N, C-alpha and C positions, 0 to 999 in steps of 0.2 A: 890541442890536448893530446898529451902522449899516448901512443898506443896502447900500452899496458893498462891504462887507467881504463879502457873502455872493455877490459875483460875482467876487471874485479867483479862485476854483478853477475856475469857469467858461473864464475868459480864461485861465488858465495852461493848461488843456486845449486850447483852441483854439489858443493859441501853440505848443505842442508839436506838435500835429496838423499845423501848418501847416510847422513845421520839418522834421518827418519828411517830409512831401511835397516839400519843396524838396529834402531830400537825395535822395529816391527818385528825382527828377526829374535831379537832378544825375548820380546813378549811371546812369541809362538813358541819358542825353546821351552820357556816357563809354563806355559798352558801344556805341553807335553810332559814335562817332568809331573805336572799335578795328575796328569791323565794316569800317567804310571803307578803314582802313589795311589791313587783310587783303585786302579785294579789291584794293586798289591794289598790293599786293605779288604777288598772283595775276596780275593784269594784267602787270607787270614780268616775272614767270617765264614767262609765254605769250610776250612779245615776244622774251626772249633764246631761249627753246627754239624759236621759228621762226628766228632767226638761226642758230643752232647747227645746226639742220637744213639750213639752206642752206650753211653751211659744209662739213658733211659731204659734201653732195651735190656740191659743186663739187670737193672733194676727191677724189673717185671719179671725175668726169668727166675730171679732170686727169691721174688717172692711168691711165686708159682711153686718154686722148689720147697718153700717153707710151708707151703700150705695155707698160707694166709691170705684172706679175702681182700680185696681191694676196700671194701666197707671198713673192715678191721684197721688198715692203715690209713684211712681217711679220718676215722674216728679218732684214732691215735694222734693225728696231726691237727685235728680240728677243722678238718675240712669236711664239705659235702663228697659223696663218693662221685658226683660229678665233677666237682673241684679237683679231687684227686685225679680222676680220669683225664682230666684237661692238662693236668701236670705231666702225667705219663705219656700223652699224645704230643707235648711239647706245644701246645697252644698257650700255657702259662708256663714261665718260667720257673723251673726247680732251685730254689736258693740253697746256700751250704747249710743253714741250719736245719731244714727240712730234710735234706739228704742225709745228714748225720742221724735225726731222729727216726728216719725209716731204716738206716742201717742197724741203729740200737734196736729196733724193732725185731729187726730179722735175726739179730745177733751175728752180725758180720762186722769184723773190724775195716774201717777204710783202707787200709793196707791191703787186705785181702780182697775187698772188692775191686780195685783198680789195678790189681794184676790182671795182665792179660788183655788189658784193653789199650789199643794203640790207634 
């Protein structure tokens, strides 16, 4: 048997091992990219939540400035006072329709309301 034929299984083993290592490194790179995407999504959620909190705080300030009670706003929205309290505290999400109804009750335009919120 020629000498080179005895090396064939060794080369095959080395080649398959390298290929396996390459696939594993590629999977690890993909996992790292996914972790980075998840970190970016989390940072985006934090930015949105911070803005949302500012909106709720300003809404409450405007309500107090207009001297309208929580009960009146809740009644205008068709909520209980407790339900409105949960909205203002962020336990229940404030949807756009309710926000516009509140702004209308407070006689504030959406443009004026969002000025200065960053």
